[in-house]
C-alpha positions in Angstrom: -45.4 70.5 112.7 -42.3 70.7 110.5 -39.7 73.4 110.9 -37.2 74.1 108.1 -34.4 76.6 108.5 -32.7 78.5 105.7 -29.5 80.4 106.7 -29.3 83.3 104.2 -27.9 86.7 103.3 -24.5 88.2 104.2 -25.6 88.3 107.9 -26.2 84.5 108.0 -29.7 85.1 109.3 -32.0 82.2 110.0 -35.3 82.2 108.1 -37.8 79.6 109.4 -40.5 77.9 107.3 -43.1 76.3 109.6 -45.6 73.9 108.1 -48.5 71.7 109.3 -50.2 68.6 107.8 -52.7 70.7 105.8 -49.8 72.3 103.9 -50.4 75.7 105.5 -47.1 77.4 106.0 -45.8 80.3 108.1 -42.6 82.1 107.2 -40.7 83.8 110.1 -38.1 86.5 109.3 -37.5 86.0 105.6 -34.0 87.1 104.9 -33.7 85.9 101.3 -31.5 88.3 99.4 -30.2 86.5 96.3 -32.2 84.8 93.5 -30.6 81.5 94.5 -31.9 81.9 98.1 -35.4 82.7 96.8 -35.3 79.7 94.4 -34.2 77.3 97.1 -37.1 78.4 99.2 -39.7 78.1 96.4 -38.3 74.7 95.5 -38.8 73.6 99.1 -42.4 74.8 99.0 -43.2 73.1 95.7 -41.4 69.8 96.5 -43.4 69.5 99.7 -46.7 70.9 98.5 -46.7 73.8 100.9 -49.0 76.8 100.8 -47.5 80.0 102.4 -50.3 81.8 104.3 -48.6 83.8 107.1 -45.5 86.0 107.3 -44.2 87.1 110.7 -41.3 89.4 111.5 -39.9 89.1 115.0 -38.4 92.5 114.4 -37.7 94.8 111.5 -33.9 95.0 111.2 -32.8 94.7 107.6 -31.3 91.2 107.8 -34.7 89.8 108.8 -36.8 91.6 106.2 -34.8 91.4 103.0 -37.2 88.7 101.7 -40.4 90.5 102.6 -40.9 92.3 99.3 -40.3 89.0 97.4 -43.0 87.2 99.5 -45.4 90.1 99.1 -45.0 90.1 95.3 -44.9 86.3 94.8 -47.5 85.2 97.3 -49.3 88.3 98.3 -48.1 88.0 101.9 -47.8 91.1 104.0 -46.0 90.8 107.3 -47.3 90.6 110.9 -45.0 92.7 113.0 -44.9 95.0 116.1 -45.7 98.7 115.6 -42.7 99.6 117.8 -40.4 98.7 114.9 -42.2 100.6 112.2 -39.5 103.2 112.1 -37.0 100.6 111.0 -39.1 99.7 108.0 -39.5 103.3 107.1 -35.7 103.7 107.1 -35.0 100.5 105.3 -33.2 102.2 102.4 -30.9 104.0 104.9 -30.2 100.6 106.6 -29.4 99.1 103.2 -27.0 102.0 102.4 -25.3 101.6 105.8 -24.5 98.0 105.1 -23.7 98.4 101.4 -26.6 96.2 100.3 -28.5 97.5 97.2 -32.3 96.9 97.6 -33.5 94.3 95.1 -37.2 95.3 95.3 -39.6 97.9 96.6 -39.9 98.6 100.3 -42.3 96.0 101.8 -45.4 96.8 103.8 -47.0 95.6 107.1 -50.3 93.8 106.9 -51.1 93.6 110.6 -49.5 94.9 113.7 -49.4 92.4 116.5 -48.5 92.7 120.2 -48.3 90.8 123.5 -51.4 88.7 124.1 -52.2 88.2 120.4 -52.1 84.6 119.0 -51.0 83.5 115.5 -52.8 80.4 114.3 -51.4 78.0 111.7 -53.8 75.1 111.2 -54.3 73.6 114.6 -51.1 75.2 116.0 -51.2 78.3 118.1 -48.2 80.7 118.6 -48.4 83.2 121.5 -46.9 86.6 120.9 -44.6 87.8 123.7 -43.0 91.2 123.7 -39.3 91.2 124.6 -37.9 94.6 123.6 -34.3 95.7 124.0 -32.6 94.4 120.9 -35.2 96.6 119.1 -38.2 98.3 120.7 -40.6 96.1 118.7 -39.0 92.7 119.2 -41.4 89.8 119.7 -41.1 86.1 120.3 -43.5 83.4 119.1 -44.1 80.7 121.6 -45.9 77.4 120.8 -46.8 76.0 124.2 -48.1 72.7 122.9 -44.9 72.0 120.8 -42.6 73.3 123.4 -40.7 75.7 121.2 -40.3 79.4 120.6 -38.9 81.5 117.7 -36.8 84.1 119.5 -35.6 86.4 116.6 -32.5 88.2 117.9 -33.6 88.2 121.6 -31.8 85.1 122.8 -29.0 83.0 121.2 -27.0 80.0 122.3 -24.7 81.4 124.8 -25.5 85.0 124.0 -28.3 87.7 123.7 -29.2 90.3 121.1 -27.1 93.3 120.5 -28.4 96.5 122.1 -26.1 99.1 120.5 -28.6 99.9 117.7 -31.0 102.8 117.7 -33.5 102.4 120.6 -31.7 99.4 122.0 -31.7 98.9 125.8 -29.6 96.1 127.4 -31.3 96.3 130.8 -34.8 96.1 129.2 -33.7 93.1 127.1 -32.3 91.1 130.1 -35.4 91.9 132.2 -37.6 90.6 129.4 -35.6 87.4 128.9 -35.5 86.8 132.6 -39.2 87.4 133.3 -40.8 86.0 130.1 -38.4 83.4 128.6 -36.4 81.8 131.5 -39.7 81.1 133.2 -40.7 78.7 130.4 -40.1 75.0 130.8 -36.4 74.0 130.6 -37.0 71.7 127.6 -38.4 74.5 125.5 -36.5 74.6 122.2 -35.3 78.1 121.2 -35.0 78.8 117.4 -32.8 81.9 117.2 -32.4 84.4 114.4 -28.7 83.5 114.0 -26.7 80.4 114.9 -27.9 77.0 116.2 -31.0 76.3 118.2 -30.8 75.8 122.0 -33.0 75.3 125.0 -34.3 77.4 127.8 -32.6 75.1 130.3 -29.3 75.3 128.6 -29.4 79.1 128.5 -30.6 79.4 132.1 -27.6 77.6 133.4 -24.9 78.4 130.9 -25.5 81.7 129.2 -22.9 84.2 130.6 -25.2 87.2 129.8 -27.9 85.9 132.1 
């Protein structure tokens, strides 16, 4: 399994492109906003012979979905996401106005709502869906047990946790979810966050001041 990170848009959001030997590819949280960002992504796919087949949003804040419409138009991909964040997508234009970001395409749509207990398959790889709300009510994490890694969205960062001052945020719920569902994973589990560098569960368990 190969993981490629693109850091994009004014929010410096991490978009992850996960591929397997067959060329099947999953895009997690596409934040592409400019044509240059989109082109860099497409060039990476073409250079490596990759076929994007799955799109997953860990949550639906604007910085994580700016590229959804592009992927829907170019590749016919509609996102997997949690229903708890549907209201964020409905209010996408309002989010864009709040941050002064003109929308470059139509509002994207959801192809499948996923929740805790579901599994997302990419070739022979399996990603378990864990619900960890608090940053947003529909925040999910994708955990690959065999590879020892998880894609945490904006739930957990190196030395920090997700903001909870947005609509429907809840700090107590977030910390409870991280403690019960993430810190119980093996210490060597690699955490790929929605912003900033990757980290490990062990590092955050012992050194994260918010936990």
